C-alpha angles and dihedrals in degrees: 000000000000108000097185107084093205093052090044091056093044091053090044093054094043094051095042088054090047094048090050092051090049092052090046091051088043090058096049097041116106098204129081097221093048091050091052092047091053092044090055094047090054090052088052093054089051089049091052092052092052091050094051092062119070092213093058106023092106093043111135090346100170095042085053093051090050093045097049094040088055090046089053090053092047092053092044092049094042091050091049091052092049099255120134128034102307143312099276094049092044091050088048091052091047091051093050092051090047090049090052090051089049094048092051093047100048093040095106092048093044090050095043092080096048132076128213120215128185124217115187126205089233096078104210090031091064113140091020104070103057091167091075099026121120118217122228123193120207132170134053135279119238116282096250091050089051094052094051093044091052091050094048092044092056093044094047093045091055094045092046091055092045090053093049092046087052092050092051091047092052092044088059095056096055132063091225125024112230142174093312096059094040087051091053094048090047091055089051091050091050093049093048090046087055089051090054093048090050092052089048089062091061 
């Protein structure tokens, strides 16, 4: 989905770090609901990494749809019942999981209007040496995919900025930032990453 190799690697490293932090926090949490939430966020980070790479973006597509749809329901229900860290964070998590399920579901139709060409560094050997080939995506996604992607991108961009601002505010009030501040920053990075992935579908 991400055509630019540099951006692809940046997103991969960020989501890998976010997933590792979620697993670390999951292992240290005492409560069941908190552990489930962190495990689902770690799964989301793994899903985002696979979506960033053209070779794996359709890997286990329907299982991802089912998993993230169930995760969205989990966060929505747990938030409605008063679990988690508040209604707004819970709603944001539910929306991110729903966004992941939607991206995995519409991936074939989103890619149907796009063409992928390979340009190799070997000149006359272009199209033959795929090991050094670079991929370029051209074309446009269907209108209904573009509309939803734009809405998600705007929402996740705003939420990501809000999470990062909150992390900075918390870091200013403590002598040494800890897991709470890192967790808030991680939420912001994940939300901004979702915004980038939504834009990539346009």
